[in-house]
All heavy atoms as TSV, in Angstrom:
chain	resi	resn	atom	element	x	y	z
A	1	MET	N	N	0.863	-1.159	0.062
A	1	MET	CA	C	0.022	0.030	-0.026
A	1	MET	C	C	0.906	1.258	-0.019
A	1	MET	O	O	1.978	1.324	0.604
A	1	MET	CB	C	-0.897	-0.019	1.193
A	1	MET	CG	C	-1.730	1.196	1.408
A	1	MET	SD	S	-3.460	1.255	1.273
A	1	MET	CE	C	-4.231	0.100	0.342
A	2	GLU	N	N	0.438	2.214	-0.696
A	2	GLU	CA	C	1.137	3.524	-0.815
A	2	GLU	C	C	0.353	4.639	-0.135
A	2	GLU	O	O	-0.823	4.581	0.072
A	2	GLU	CB	C	1.227	3.929	-2.296
A	2	GLU	CG	C	2.058	2.902	-3.156
A	2	GLU	CD	C	3.569	3.017	-2.888
A	2	GLU	OE1	O	4.035	4.145	-2.738
A	2	GLU	OE2	O	4.202	1.963	-2.933
A	3	PRO	N	N	1.073	5.683	0.212
A	3	PRO	CA	C	0.364	6.854	0.856
A	3	PRO	C	C	-0.667	7.425	-0.150
A	3	PRO	O	O	-0.433	7.405	-1.368
A	3	PRO	CB	C	1.493	7.885	1.053
A	3	PRO	CG	C	2.734	7.105	1.095
A	3	PRO	CD	C	2.521	5.970	0.203
A	4	THR	N	N	-1.764	7.950	0.330
A	4	THR	CA	C	-2.782	8.560	-0.510
A	4	THR	C	C	-2.361	9.927	-0.941
A	4	THR	O	O	-1.461	10.569	-0.348
A	4	THR	CB	C	-4.113	8.686	0.206
A	4	THR	OG1	O	-3.952	9.604	1.337
A	4	THR	CG2	C	-4.617	7.305	0.729
A	5	ILE	N	N	-2.931	10.413	-1.968
A	5	ILE	CA	C	-2.699	11.807	-2.417
A	5	ILE	C	C	-2.965	12.805	-1.320
A	5	ILE	O	O	-2.232	13.755	-1.154
A	5	ILE	CB	C	-3.592	12.145	-3.688
A	5	ILE	CG1	C	-3.162	11.253	-4.854
A	5	ILE	CG2	C	-3.463	13.614	-4.069
A	5	ILE	CD1	C	-1.761	11.353	-5.369
A	6	GLU	N	N	-4.076	12.615	-0.549
A	6	GLU	CA	C	-4.408	13.544	0.514
A	6	GLU	C	C	-3.292	13.508	1.584
A	6	GLU	O	O	-2.949	14.508	2.192
A	6	GLU	CB	C	-5.721	13.085	1.220
A	6	GLU	CG	C	-6.939	13.307	0.271
A	6	GLU	CD	C	-7.139	12.214	-0.719
A	6	GLU	OE1	O	-6.478	11.130	-0.634
A	6	GLU	OE2	O	-7.954	12.384	-1.621
A	7	GLN	N	N	-2.758	12.337	1.884
A	7	GLN	CA	C	-1.643	12.213	2.825
A	7	GLN	C	C	-0.410	13.023	2.349
A	7	GLN	O	O	0.217	13.691	3.151
A	7	GLN	CB	C	-1.214	10.794	3.083
A	7	GLN	CG	C	-2.024	10.070	4.123
A	7	GLN	CD	C	-1.549	8.647	4.303
A	7	GLN	OE1	O	-1.473	7.870	3.350
A	7	GLN	NE2	N	-1.325	8.256	5.581
A	8	LEU	N	N	-0.106	12.802	1.078
A	8	LEU	CA	C	1.066	13.496	0.545
A	8	LEU	C	C	0.961	15.004	0.531
A	8	LEU	O	O	1.884	15.713	0.855
A	8	LEU	CB	C	1.373	12.916	-0.819
A	8	LEU	CG	C	1.746	11.437	-0.937
A	8	LEU	CD1	C	1.902	10.992	-2.402
A	8	LEU	CD2	C	3.022	11.182	-0.153
A	9	LYS	N	N	-0.267	15.414	0.194
A	9	LYS	CA	C	-0.519	16.946	0.215
A	9	LYS	C	C	-0.426	17.494	1.622
A	9	LYS	O	O	0.257	18.515	1.895
A	9	LYS	CB	C	-1.892	17.207	-0.317
A	9	LYS	CG	C	-1.954	17.072	-1.840
A	9	LYS	CD	C	-3.389	17.399	-2.318
A	9	LYS	CE	C	-3.516	17.187	-3.788
A	9	LYS	NZ	N	-4.888	17.469	-4.280
A	10	ALA	N	N	-1.012	16.746	2.631
A	10	ALA	CA	C	-0.929	17.155	3.995
A	10	ALA	C	C	0.527	17.089	4.507
A	10	ALA	O	O	0.972	17.997	5.204
A	10	ALA	CB	C	-1.783	16.252	4.872
A	11	PHE	N	N	1.308	16.033	4.115
A	11	PHE	CA	C	2.692	15.948	4.541
A	11	PHE	C	C	3.551	17.090	3.962
A	11	PHE	O	O	4.261	17.694	4.708
A	11	PHE	CB	C	3.279	14.584	4.037
A	11	PHE	CG	C	4.674	14.460	4.332
A	11	PHE	CD1	C	5.165	14.256	5.656
A	11	PHE	CD2	C	5.626	14.437	3.325
A	11	PHE	CE1	C	6.486	14.111	5.935
A	11	PHE	CE2	C	7.008	14.287	3.562
A	11	PHE	CZ	C	7.451	14.077	4.868
A	12	PHE	N	N	3.301	17.422	2.723
A	12	PHE	CA	C	4.048	18.531	2.101
A	12	PHE	C	C	3.708	19.867	2.848
A	12	PHE	O	O	4.629	20.599	3.198
A	12	PHE	CB	C	3.712	18.686	0.644
A	12	PHE	CG	C	4.391	19.821	-0.032
A	12	PHE	CD1	C	5.703	19.771	-0.362
A	12	PHE	CD2	C	3.688	20.998	-0.295
A	12	PHE	CE1	C	6.367	20.871	-0.971
A	12	PHE	CE2	C	4.357	22.090	-0.835
A	12	PHE	CZ	C	5.695	22.010	-1.186
A	13	ASP	N	N	2.432	20.089	3.022
A	13	ASP	CA	C	2.021	21.336	3.733
A	13	ASP	C	C	2.606	21.360	5.154
A	13	ASP	O	O	3.136	22.422	5.588
A	13	ASP	CB	C	0.498	21.377	3.784
A	13	ASP	CG	C	0.005	22.623	4.448
A	13	ASP	OD1	O	0.351	23.735	3.969
A	13	ASP	OD2	O	-0.764	22.558	5.411
A	14	PHE	N	N	2.567	20.313	5.874
A	14	PHE	CA	C	3.132	20.197	7.214
A	14	PHE	C	C	4.657	20.499	7.203
A	14	PHE	O	O	5.133	21.274	8.022
A	14	PHE	CB	C	2.870	18.886	7.871
A	14	PHE	CG	C	3.449	18.687	9.197
A	14	PHE	CD1	C	2.831	19.367	10.298
A	14	PHE	CD2	C	4.581	18.041	9.409
A	14	PHE	CE1	C	3.441	19.211	11.616
A	14	PHE	CE2	C	5.159	17.932	10.632
A	14	PHE	CZ	C	4.579	18.549	11.705
A	15	CYS	N	N	5.336	19.887	6.280
A	15	CYS	CA	C	6.826	20.122	6.186
A	15	CYS	C	C	7.092	21.633	5.891
A	15	CYS	O	O	8.072	22.132	6.492
A	15	CYS	CB	C	7.423	19.220	5.101
A	15	CYS	SG	S	7.439	17.504	5.532
A	16	VAL	N	N	6.395	22.212	4.976
A	16	VAL	CA	C	6.574	23.677	4.716
A	16	VAL	C	C	6.394	24.503	5.945
A	16	VAL	O	O	7.147	25.355	6.311
A	16	VAL	CB	C	5.743	24.098	3.509
A	16	VAL	CG1	C	5.762	25.624	3.350
A	16	VAL	CG2	C	6.222	23.438	2.275
A	17	ARG	N	N	5.236	24.251	6.666
A	17	ARG	CA	C	4.919	25.051	7.901
A	17	ARG	C	C	5.962	24.818	8.928
A	17	ARG	O	O	6.405	25.704	9.622
A	17	ARG	CB	C	3.522	24.680	8.386
A	17	ARG	CG	C	2.449	25.275	7.488
A	17	ARG	CD	C	1.027	25.098	8.040
A	17	ARG	NE	N	0.734	23.672	8.000
A	17	ARG	CZ	C	0.187	22.949	8.946
A	17	ARG	NH1	N	0.061	23.477	10.139
A	17	ARG	NH2	N	-0.081	21.689	8.706
A	18	THR	N	N	6.454	23.562	9.045
A	18	THR	CA	C	7.451	23.279	10.084
A	18	THR	C	C	8.754	23.927	9.789
A	18	THR	O	O	9.373	24.523	10.678
A	18	THR	CB	C	7.682	21.700	10.201
A	18	THR	OG1	O	6.395	21.092	10.489
A	18	THR	CG2	C	8.688	21.318	11.232
A	19	SER	N	N	9.187	23.945	8.586
A	19	SER	CA	C	10.455	24.564	8.179
A	19	SER	C	C	10.362	26.073	8.346
A	19	SER	O	O	11.342	26.785	8.576
A	19	SER	CB	C	10.869	24.158	6.788
A	19	SER	OG	O	9.993	24.686	5.835
A	20	ASN	N	N	9.156	26.644	8.065
A	20	ASN	CA	C	8.999	28.083	8.272
A	20	ASN	C	C	9.134	28.490	9.717
A	20	ASN	O	O	9.555	29.597	10.034
A	20	ASN	CB	C	7.617	28.532	7.780
A	20	ASN	CG	C	7.461	28.543	6.282
A	20	ASN	OD1	O	8.473	28.578	5.583
A	20	ASN	ND2	N	6.278	28.560	5.771
A	21	LEU	N	N	8.945	27.572	10.642
A	21	LEU	CA	C	9.120	27.804	12.044
A	21	LEU	C	C	10.556	27.414	12.522
A	21	LEU	O	O	10.866	27.485	13.695
A	21	LEU	CB	C	8.118	26.978	12.907
A	21	LEU	CG	C	6.634	27.359	12.713
A	21	LEU	CD1	C	5.786	26.406	13.412
A	21	LEU	CD2	C	6.401	28.782	13.183
A	22	LEU	N	N	11.405	27.054	11.540
A	22	LEU	CA	C	12.813	26.700	11.781
A	22	LEU	C	C	12.902	25.505	12.705
A	22	LEU	O	O	13.811	25.458	13.564
A	22	LEU	CB	C	13.600	27.886	12.282
A	22	LEU	CG	C	13.603	29.128	11.408
A	22	LEU	CD1	C	14.351	30.239	12.034
A	22	LEU	CD2	C	14.185	28.796	10.014
A	23	GLN	N	N	12.074	24.527	12.561
A	23	GLN	CA	C	12.065	23.319	13.323
A	23	GLN	C	C	12.661	22.159	12.534
A	23	GLN	O	O	12.397	22.100	11.315
A	23	GLN	CB	C	10.678	22.936	13.806
A	23	GLN	CG	C	9.996	23.894	14.729
A	23	GLN	CD	C	10.699	23.918	16.103
A	23	GLN	OE1	O	11.094	22.901	16.655
A	23	GLN	NE2	N	10.915	25.156	16.606
A	24	ASN	N	N	13.348	21.295	13.176
A	24	ASN	CA	C	13.966	20.152	12.490
A	24	ASN	C	C	12.958	18.947	12.423
A	24	ASN	O	O	12.358	18.682	13.430
A	24	ASN	CB	C	15.252	19.610	13.160
A	24	ASN	CG	C	16.350	20.660	12.958
A	24	ASN	OD1	O	16.427	21.382	11.957
A	24	ASN	ND2	N	17.208	20.700	14.009
A	25	ILE	N	N	12.849	18.313	11.279
A	25	ILE	CA	C	12.147	17.112	11.146
A	25	ILE	C	C	13.144	15.967	11.350
A	25	ILE	O	O	13.976	15.801	10.506
A	25	ILE	CB	C	11.405	17.029	9.803
A	25	ILE	CG1	C	10.354	18.097	9.756
A	25	ILE	CG2	C	10.741	15.630	9.628
A	25	ILE	CD1	C	9.683	18.261	8.418
A	26	GLU	N	N	12.986	15.246	12.470
A	26	GLU	CA	C	13.972	14.274	12.795
A	26	GLU	C	C	13.732	12.903	12.127
A	26	GLU	O	O	14.671	12.169	11.866
A	26	GLU	CB	C	13.964	14.076	14.346
A	26	GLU	CG	C	14.344	15.321	15.119
A	26	GLU	CD	C	15.741	15.805	14.869
A	26	GLU	OE1	O	16.653	14.976	14.536
A	26	GLU	OE2	O	15.971	17.050	15.047
A	27	LEU	N	N	12.429	12.513	11.960
A	27	LEU	CA	C	12.134	11.187	11.467
A	27	LEU	C	C	10.819	11.221	10.753
A	27	LEU	O	O	9.849	11.883	11.136
A	27	LEU	CB	C	11.979	10.223	12.650
A	27	LEU	CG	C	11.600	8.821	12.383
A	27	LEU	CD1	C	12.727	8.061	11.700
A	27	LEU	CD2	C	11.183	8.131	13.651
A	28	VAL	N	N	10.786	10.483	9.615
A	28	VAL	CA	C	9.502	10.291	8.828
A	28	VAL	C	C	9.406	8.835	8.549
A	28	VAL	O	O	10.417	8.212	8.108
A	28	VAL	CB	C	9.520	11.075	7.543
A	28	VAL	CG1	C	8.317	10.830	6.713
A	28	VAL	CG2	C	9.600	12.581	7.797
A	29	ARG	N	N	8.246	8.300	8.807
A	29	ARG	CA	C	8.003	6.853	8.511
A	29	ARG	C	C	6.624	6.609	8.058
A	29	ARG	O	O	5.693	7.216	8.547
A	29	ARG	CB	C	8.261	6.081	9.779
A	29	ARG	CG	C	8.145	4.541	9.617
A	29	ARG	CD	C	8.722	3.832	10.764
A	29	ARG	NE	N	8.486	2.412	10.590
A	29	ARG	CZ	C	9.504	1.609	10.169
A	29	ARG	NH1	N	10.724	2.064	10.000
A	29	ARG	NH2	N	9.292	0.366	9.990
A	30	TYR	N	N	6.480	5.737	7.064
A	30	TYR	CA	C	5.179	5.325	6.592
A	30	TYR	C	C	4.832	3.933	7.220
A	30	TYR	O	O	5.557	2.955	6.965
A	30	TYR	CB	C	5.050	5.246	5.125
A	30	TYR	CG	C	3.696	4.792	4.571
A	30	TYR	CD1	C	2.637	5.642	4.702
A	30	TYR	CD2	C	3.513	3.577	3.991
A	30	TYR	CE1	C	1.353	5.270	4.271
A	30	TYR	CE2	C	2.262	3.175	3.559
A	30	TYR	CZ	C	1.178	4.015	3.697
A	30	TYR	OH	O	-0.025	3.609	3.252
A	31	ASP	N	N	3.801	3.868	8.040
A	31	ASP	CA	C	3.440	2.658	8.736
A	31	ASP	C	C	2.420	1.938	7.879
A	31	ASP	O	O	1.252	2.325	7.738
A	31	ASP	CB	C	2.878	2.974	10.092
A	31	ASP	CG	C	2.653	1.688	10.915
A	31	ASP	OD1	O	2.679	0.616	10.398
A	31	ASP	OD2	O	2.412	1.871	12.129
A	32	LYS	N	N	2.797	0.806	7.243
A	32	LYS	CA	C	1.925	0.040	6.432
A	32	LYS	C	C	0.804	-0.668	7.176
A	32	LYS	O	O	-0.243	-0.948	6.589
A	32	LYS	CB	C	2.719	-1.002	5.587
A	32	LYS	CG	C	3.613	-0.384	4.559
A	32	LYS	CD	C	4.337	-1.443	3.819
A	32	LYS	CE	C	5.293	-0.804	2.803
A	32	LYS	NZ	N	6.009	-1.801	1.996
A	33	ARG	N	N	1.019	-0.932	8.407
A	33	ARG	CA	C	-0.003	-1.618	9.172
A	33	ARG	C	C	-1.261	-0.810	9.375
A	33	ARG	O	O	-2.396	-1.368	9.300
A	33	ARG	CB	C	0.555	-1.974	10.649
A	33	ARG	CG	C	1.712	-2.986	10.578
A	33	ARG	CD	C	2.255	-3.160	11.946
A	33	ARG	NE	N	2.870	-1.891	12.349
A	33	ARG	CZ	C	3.183	-1.525	13.550
A	33	ARG	NH1	N	2.848	-2.353	14.563
A	33	ARG	NH2	N	3.683	-0.366	13.827
A	34	ASN	N	N	-1.122	0.492	9.619
A	34	ASN	CA	C	-2.292	1.349	9.798
A	34	ASN	C	C	-2.450	2.486	8.759
A	34	ASN	O	O	-3.250	3.385	8.872
A	34	ASN	CB	C	-2.388	1.886	11.214
A	34	ASN	CG	C	-1.180	2.676	11.574
A	34	ASN	OD1	O	-0.435	3.062	10.720
A	34	ASN	ND2	N	-0.992	2.975	12.850
A	35	ASN	N	N	-1.563	2.405	7.750
A	35	ASN	CA	C	-1.583	3.367	6.608
A	35	ASN	C	C	-1.489	4.857	7.075
A	35	ASN	O	O	-2.256	5.680	6.658
A	35	ASN	CB	C	-2.857	3.218	5.729
A	35	ASN	CG	C	-2.941	1.779	5.154
A	35	ASN	OD1	O	-1.913	1.206	4.784
A	35	ASN	ND2	N	-4.110	1.268	5.092
A	36	ARG	N	N	-0.506	5.097	8.003
A	36	ARG	CA	C	-0.317	6.420	8.492
A	36	ARG	C	C	1.098	6.831	8.281
A	36	ARG	O	O	2.041	6.014	8.295
A	36	ARG	CB	C	-0.633	6.534	9.964
A	36	ARG	CG	C	-2.067	6.294	10.318
A	36	ARG	CD	C	-2.356	6.341	11.791
A	36	ARG	NE	N	-3.724	6.189	12.002
A	36	ARG	CZ	C	-4.303	6.414	13.097
A	36	ARG	NH1	N	-3.575	6.798	14.231
A	36	ARG	NH2	N	-5.600	6.240	13.323
A	37	ILE	N	N	1.304	8.158	8.076
A	37	ILE	CA	C	2.637	8.748	8.008
A	37	ILE	C	C	2.919	9.255	9.432
A	37	ILE	O	O	2.143	10.071	9.936
A	37	ILE	CB	C	2.715	9.883	6.952
A	37	ILE	CG1	C	2.497	9.275	5.581
A	37	ILE	CG2	C	4.131	10.538	7.056
A	37	ILE	CD1	C	2.398	10.378	4.481
A	38	ALA	N	N	4.005	8.868	9.967
A	38	ALA	CA	C	4.449	9.342	11.289
A	38	ALA	C	C	5.673	10.275	11.139
A	38	ALA	O	O	6.581	9.999	10.407
A	38	ALA	CB	C	4.813	8.148	12.214
A	39	VAL	N	N	5.620	11.358	11.816
A	39	VAL	CA	C	6.662	12.416	11.757
A	39	VAL	C	C	7.108	12.812	13.191
A	39	VAL	O	O	6.236	13.027	14.048
A	39	VAL	CB	C	6.202	13.651	10.964
A	39	VAL	CG1	C	7.329	14.657	10.872
A	39	VAL	CG2	C	5.636	13.345	9.576
A	40	LEU	N	N	8.368	12.893	13.415
A	40	LEU	CA	C	8.873	13.387	14.677
A	40	LEU	C	C	9.569	14.704	14.475
A	40	LEU	O	O	10.511	14.808	13.570
A	40	LEU	CB	C	9.895	12.336	15.267
A	40	LEU	CG	C	10.502	12.763	16.580
A	40	LEU	CD1	C	9.474	12.889	17.680
A	40	LEU	CD2	C	11.557	11.758	17.021
A	41	VAL	N	N	9.100	15.726	15.069
A	41	VAL	CA	C	9.605	17.069	14.949
A	41	VAL	C	C	10.417	17.428	16.176
A	41	VAL	O	O	9.830	17.366	17.340
A	41	VAL	CB	C	8.510	18.145	14.745
A	41	VAL	CG1	C	9.134	19.523	14.642
A	41	VAL	CG2	C	7.765	17.793	13.486
A	42	GLY	N	N	11.645	17.733	16.052
A	42	GLY	CA	C	12.480	17.943	17.272
A	42	GLY	C	C	12.578	16.657	18.072
A	42	GLY	O	O	12.575	15.560	17.525
A	43	GLU	N	N	12.528	16.793	19.365
A	43	GLU	CA	C	12.558	15.598	20.182
A	43	GLU	C	C	11.243	15.305	20.879
A	43	GLU	O	O	11.058	14.313	21.536
A	43	GLU	CB	C	13.604	15.752	21.291
A	43	GLU	CG	C	15.045	15.816	20.721
A	43	GLU	CD	C	16.081	15.981	21.827
A	43	GLU	OE1	O	15.740	15.870	22.980
A	43	GLU	OE2	O	17.236	16.156	21.431
A	44	THR	N	N	10.247	16.240	20.719
A	44	THR	CA	C	9.046	16.145	21.487
A	44	THR	C	C	7.710	16.116	20.735
A	44	THR	O	O	6.752	15.688	21.314
A	44	THR	CB	C	8.944	17.292	22.512
A	44	THR	OG1	O	8.987	18.517	21.801
A	44	THR	CG2	C	10.129	17.241	23.504
A	45	ILE	N	N	7.656	16.644	19.531
A	45	ILE	CA	C	6.394	16.717	18.836
A	45	ILE	C	C	6.215	15.561	17.886
A	45	ILE	O	O	7.022	15.276	16.970
A	45	ILE	CB	C	6.355	18.006	17.998
A	45	ILE	CG1	C	6.531	19.281	18.918
A	45	ILE	CG2	C	5.016	18.142	17.249
A	45	ILE	CD1	C	6.655	20.525	18.185
A	46	GLU	N	N	5.175	14.762	18.117
A	46	GLU	CA	C	4.834	13.621	17.323
A	46	GLU	C	C	3.585	14.008	16.465
A	46	GLU	O	O	2.624	14.524	16.945
A	46	GLU	CB	C	4.507	12.418	18.204
A	46	GLU	CG	C	5.649	11.966	19.014
A	46	GLU	CD	C	5.218	10.823	19.975
A	46	GLU	OE1	O	4.209	10.162	19.708
A	46	GLU	OE2	O	5.875	10.659	20.940
A	47	VAL	N	N	3.701	13.670	15.123
A	47	VAL	CA	C	2.588	13.933	14.295
A	47	VAL	C	C	2.249	12.681	13.473
A	47	VAL	O	O	3.128	11.904	13.060
A	47	VAL	CB	C	3.055	15.035	13.285
A	47	VAL	CG1	C	1.943	15.321	12.194
A	47	VAL	CG2	C	3.424	16.329	13.995
A	48	GLU	N	N	0.950	12.451	13.295
A	48	GLU	CA	C	0.491	11.340	12.451
A	48	GLU	C	C	-0.414	11.929	11.365
A	48	GLU	O	O	-1.272	12.818	11.667
A	48	GLU	CB	C	-0.324	10.327	13.271
A	48	GLU	CG	C	0.561	9.448	14.137
A	48	GLU	CD	C	-0.199	8.303	14.708
A	48	GLU	OE1	O	-0.727	7.510	13.964
A	48	GLU	OE2	O	-0.270	8.233	15.946
A	49	ILE	N	N	-0.224	11.463	10.136
A	49	ILE	CA	C	-1.080	11.955	9.056
A	49	ILE	C	C	-1.893	10.768	8.613
A	49	ILE	O	O	-1.338	9.752	8.094
A	49	ILE	CB	C	-0.255	12.535	7.858
A	49	ILE	CG1	C	0.606	13.698	8.393
A	49	ILE	CG2	C	-1.139	12.984	6.773
A	49	ILE	CD1	C	1.566	14.237	7.385
A	50	LEU	N	N	-3.237	10.867	8.773
A	50	LEU	CA	C	-4.131	9.736	8.380
A	50	LEU	C	C	-4.308	9.632	6.903
A	50	LEU	O	O	-3.973	10.558	6.206
A	50	LEU	CB	C	-5.449	9.947	9.143
A	50	LEU	CG	C	-5.445	10.201	10.643
A	50	LEU	CD1	C	-6.851	10.346	11.100
A	50	LEU	CD2	C	-4.759	9.070	11.352
A	51	SER	N	N	-4.843	8.514	6.467
A	51	SER	CA	C	-5.016	8.358	5.004
A	51	SER	C	C	-5.985	9.393	4.436
A	51	SER	O	O	-5.939	9.652	3.255
A	51	SER	CB	C	-5.590	6.909	4.723
A	51	SER	OG	O	-6.714	6.677	5.369
A	52	SER	N	N	-6.858	9.981	5.276
A	52	SER	CA	C	-7.754	11.005	4.781
A	52	SER	C	C	-7.094	12.380	4.626
A	52	SER	O	O	-7.653	13.273	4.134
A	52	SER	CB	C	-8.944	11.178	5.796
A	52	SER	OG	O	-8.383	11.669	7.047
A	53	GLY	N	N	-5.838	12.520	5.131
A	53	GLY	CA	C	-5.056	13.742	5.108
A	53	GLY	C	C	-5.159	14.499	6.413
A	53	GLY	O	O	-4.557	15.537	6.536
A	54	GLU	N	N	-5.921	13.980	7.322
A	54	GLU	CA	C	-6.046	14.664	8.657
A	54	GLU	C	C	-4.785	14.541	9.404
A	54	GLU	O	O	-4.067	13.512	9.452
A	54	GLU	CB	C	-7.169	14.018	9.498
A	54	GLU	CG	C	-7.405	14.673	10.795
A	54	GLU	CD	C	-8.498	14.016	11.603
A	54	GLU	OE1	O	-9.164	13.109	11.125
A	54	GLU	OE2	O	-8.655	14.396	12.741
A	55	VAL	N	N	-4.308	15.675	10.044
A	55	VAL	CA	C	-3.085	15.733	10.733
A	55	VAL	C	C	-3.331	15.708	12.225
A	55	VAL	O	O	-4.090	16.576	12.744
A	55	VAL	CB	C	-2.235	16.956	10.341
A	55	VAL	CG1	C	-0.920	17.075	11.127
A	55	VAL	CG2	C	-1.991	17.038	8.832
A	56	LEU	N	N	-2.751	14.768	12.940
A	56	LEU	CA	C	-2.899	14.645	14.409
A	56	LEU	C	C	-1.619	15.049	15.019
A	56	LEU	O	O	-0.526	14.405	14.762
A	56	LEU	CB	C	-3.285	13.236	14.802
A	56	LEU	CG	C	-4.513	12.674	14.119
A	56	LEU	CD1	C	-4.667	11.174	14.587
A	56	LEU	CD2	C	-5.739	13.427	14.534
A	57	ILE	N	N	-1.570	16.062	15.900
A	57	ILE	CA	C	-0.326	16.509	16.540
A	57	ILE	C	C	-0.511	16.166	18.099
A	57	ILE	O	O	-1.468	16.486	18.692
A	57	ILE	CB	C	-0.198	18.033	16.348
A	57	ILE	CG1	C	-0.076	18.365	14.859
A	57	ILE	CG2	C	1.076	18.495	17.102
A	57	ILE	CD1	C	-0.026	19.843	14.541
A	58	ARG	N	N	0.584	15.592	18.529
A	58	ARG	CA	C	0.642	15.172	19.960
A	58	ARG	C	C	1.849	15.867	20.608
A	58	ARG	O	O	2.869	15.972	20.105
A	58	ARG	CB	C	0.738	13.719	20.154
A	58	ARG	CG	C	-0.404	13.032	19.566
A	58	ARG	CD	C	-0.336	11.558	19.810
A	58	ARG	NE	N	-1.385	10.927	19.069
A	58	ARG	CZ	C	-1.325	9.706	18.656
A	58	ARG	NH1	N	-0.350	8.941	18.864
A	58	ARG	NH2	N	-2.373	9.212	17.990
């Protein structure tokens, strides 16, 4: 399974906004088990992008 177009658009938008804030993206991973993109920003911010393109920030 591949990321959806909605996920890729949300991922690109998130990366642009993150870089505008001068934050480092430490890790990006696509989890095939639940079809989510996981992103680690710095050491503390965890982000998940669902297949619908919804962005969850923890």
